[in-house]
C-alpha positions as MATLAB code, in Angstrom:
seq = 'MGKTSNFVWDFRPGHPSAWRGMGAFPGFYEGLSAGFVPSLASSSCGRTGLESGFGRRAICMNCHESGKASPELVLESRSPEETEAFGQRLGVLLRAGDGISLVGELGAGKTCFVRGLARGLGIDEPEEVRSPTWMLMLEYEGPVPLLHLDAYFEGRTADFLEDGLEARLAEEGVLVVEWGEKLREKLPEDFLVIHIEHVSEGERRLRLVLSGAWADRIPREWGVLKKD';
ca = [
     154.664   53.989   95.511;
     156.577   57.010   93.639;
     159.733   57.802   92.743;
     161.772   58.209   95.846;
     165.018   58.541   97.002;
     168.010   55.582   95.496;
     169.675   57.232   98.071;
     168.335   56.930  101.345;
     170.064   55.197  105.179;
     167.884   52.238  107.018;
     168.964   52.187  110.642;
     166.411   49.685  112.148;
     168.245   46.782  113.183;
     167.224   44.133  111.801;
     165.595   45.076  108.609;
     168.038   45.893  106.337;
     166.416   45.478  103.109;
     163.113   46.696  104.664;
     162.804   48.945  101.640;
     164.607   47.342   98.673;
     160.854   46.604   97.362;
     159.850   50.566   97.160;
     163.019   51.421   95.600;
     164.714   52.469   98.484;
     167.815   50.955   99.551;
     171.026   51.274  102.633;
     173.733   53.064  101.652;
     175.997   55.448   99.958;
     174.649   57.287   96.363;
     176.561   56.060   93.574;
     179.635   57.973   92.799;
     179.710   60.030   96.076;
     182.672   59.669   98.441;
     183.172   60.769  102.071;
     185.958   62.529  103.810;
     184.530   66.205  104.807;
     185.764   67.374  107.870;
     184.034   69.896  110.050;
     185.832   73.126  110.652;
     185.103   76.462  113.036;
     183.878   79.669  111.724;
     181.814   82.399  113.410;
     178.435   82.885  112.555;
     177.066   86.639  110.834;
     176.595   87.938  114.970;
     180.560   87.287  115.768;
     179.260   83.371  117.505;
     181.178   80.643  116.402;
     180.085   77.348  115.289;
     180.651   74.726  113.079;
     181.135   74.911  109.547;
     178.950   72.036  107.432;
     179.830   70.359  103.951;
     177.832   73.557  102.149;
     181.390   75.599  102.755;
     178.533   78.209  104.612;
     178.722   79.602  107.761;
     176.452   78.149  110.787;
     173.825   78.801  111.854;
     173.634   81.330  114.871;
     171.726   79.634  117.058;
     171.053   82.162  119.753;
     169.804   84.413  116.973;
     167.737   82.230  115.234;
     166.132   81.039  119.009;
     165.758   84.295  120.175;
     164.371   85.864  117.031;
     166.610   89.126  117.899;
     168.314   89.863  114.409;
     165.100   88.755  112.112;
     161.554   89.886  111.454;
     159.242   86.584  111.593;
     156.865   86.332  109.368;
     153.856   84.417  111.074;
     150.893   82.401  109.373;
     147.843   80.876  110.928;
     147.216   77.305  109.632;
     143.089   76.340  110.789;
     143.947   72.240  109.316;
     146.631   70.087  107.612;
     144.736   70.784  104.686;
     146.004   74.266  105.118;
     149.234   73.738  106.557;
     150.255   71.788  103.187;
     148.798   74.392  101.130;
     151.616   76.908  102.985;
     154.372   74.385  102.214;
     153.259   74.005   98.327;
     153.060   78.342   97.946;
     156.397   78.349   99.496;
     157.798   75.533   97.048;
     156.593   77.196   94.361;
     159.763   79.815   95.063;
     162.305   77.401   95.854;
     165.502   76.574   94.203;
     168.530   74.786   93.835;
     171.076   75.293   96.988;
     167.713   76.046   98.834;
     168.114   74.546  102.381;
     164.744   75.068  105.184;
     164.850   73.783  108.252;
     161.793   73.013  110.263;
     160.836   72.919  113.791;
     158.597   72.050  115.566;
     157.335   68.957  118.135;
     156.537   65.396  117.458;
     152.756   65.830  115.474;
     153.747   69.402  114.625;
     153.012   68.863  110.946;
     156.360   68.898  109.754;
     155.764   65.915  107.375;
     152.601   67.723  106.234;
     154.442   71.027  105.224;
     157.077   68.820  103.213;
     154.276   67.398  101.358;
     152.841   70.208  100.543;
     156.935   71.534   99.564;
     156.496   68.849   96.904;
     153.681   69.744   95.174;
     155.142   73.255   95.024;
     158.564   71.588   93.434;
     156.555   69.692   90.953;
     157.819   66.246   92.602;
     156.478   63.061   90.928;
     153.168   61.754   93.084;
     154.043   63.742   96.539;
     151.285   62.154   97.985;
     153.867   60.090   99.016;
     156.046   61.867  100.931;
     156.522   60.088  103.953;
     158.282   61.142  107.268;
     162.146   59.677  106.719;
     162.797   58.743  110.908;
     164.142   55.876  110.143;
     166.229   56.084  106.991;
     167.560   59.533  107.769;
     166.803   60.820  104.367;
     164.718   60.434  101.001;
     165.066   61.913   97.553;
     162.165   62.138   95.883;
     162.475   63.230   92.040;
     161.407   66.307   90.029;
     162.152   69.388   88.458;
     164.390   70.458   91.252;
     165.016   66.861   93.382;
     163.492   67.286   96.935;
     165.908   66.138   99.786;
     164.283   65.265  103.188;
     166.375   64.716  105.568;
     165.205   63.733  109.530;
     167.609   64.477  112.448;
     165.379   63.410  115.033;
     168.608   61.018  115.627;
     171.075   63.052  115.666;
     173.621   61.292  116.591;
     173.540   59.506  113.542;
     173.021   62.940  111.577;
     176.186   64.653  112.655;
     177.695   61.235  110.908;
     175.758   61.912  107.741;
     176.608   65.983  107.701;
     180.302   65.235  108.456;
     180.632   62.585  105.053;
     179.998   65.843  103.356;
     177.454   63.981  101.169;
     174.181   66.252  102.018;
     176.413   69.339   99.883;
     177.009   67.588   97.102;
     173.952   66.407   96.963;
     172.381   69.425   97.667;
     173.787   71.235   94.852;
     171.313   69.729   93.076;
     168.360   69.926   94.572;
     166.525   71.327   97.898;
     167.519   70.044  101.477;
     164.923   70.306  104.245;
     165.650   69.041  107.474;
     162.954   67.980  110.474;
     164.040   68.528  113.945;
     166.404   71.169  112.445;
     167.162   72.547  115.867;
     168.972   69.716  116.587;
     171.352   70.605  114.193;
     171.495   74.071  114.389;
     175.058   74.875  114.785;
     175.921   72.948  112.043;
     173.369   74.005  109.496;
     174.283   77.046  106.843;
     173.101   80.326  108.111;
     171.267   80.777  104.663;
     169.157   78.168  105.493;
     165.191   79.566  105.594;
     164.454   78.861  109.754;
     160.805   77.853  110.169;
     158.533   77.172  113.391;
     155.349   75.093  113.242;
     153.855   75.619  116.371;
     150.914   73.216  118.006;
     147.930   75.891  118.818;
     144.805   73.649  119.359;
     143.830   69.904  117.356;
     143.858   70.812  113.824;
     145.514   74.453  114.020;
     148.941   75.199  113.760;
     151.059   78.705  113.721;
     153.929   79.108  111.451;
     156.737   80.886  111.931;
     159.521   82.073  109.095;
     162.608   83.876  110.114;
     163.412   86.168  107.473;
     167.432   86.166  107.975;
     169.467   87.364  104.537;
     168.236   86.593  100.994;
     164.699   85.038  102.493;
     163.149   88.951  103.844;
     163.328   89.562  100.095;
     162.279   86.277   98.449;
     159.134   85.656  100.652;
     156.157   87.891  100.070;
     154.869   90.020  103.244;
     151.514   89.679  102.653;
     151.415   85.760  102.688;
     151.263   86.568  107.358;
     152.160   89.279  109.861;
     154.886   90.555  110.381;
     156.285   90.943  113.586;
     159.702   92.089  115.160;
     161.518   92.434  117.963;
];
């Protein structure tokens, strides 16, 4: 097993130490404290959302749902390997403090994409990347740490966000949130939103919402640019 997190949460009833053999321990990251209280903030379109621990304004649910505010770069993947390769290509461009919200149904390929991000970031043993559903968050070590959060159980994730711990951690790494649509009112507006859609067996469509600085950071030649 690779050098995965020394910061995870394990919510499975009756299995408080199930991951200890792999170096994963439930609880707080050493040296961090709770005490974050979310506050109201306006998004760029004037709508109101919750300000996250990042101190940045929240994603506007309507802008990102409709895609009206920003153009989208559309990539077509013909296999899980291509999905992972797209993730690797993006991972090379990422830097500490970046955030990505992944939107897609169960089995869409979100974790496969994150595995590619890990390769691009130079994470130790990226093949060990797995879904953090039951543990809430996994941290993978590398030149730029990868913080992998699963928001499927949004109630538990919301409690975690209110502690403000992810804000301190993300200052030193890249934070990727699976099921990001469940937290769209709490995530910062400068997160890169990526929709992964099922097309057919093995085929996926990736839609990258090019909002803010991402419009300049992501090469347009990667895919097809679409505007409303």
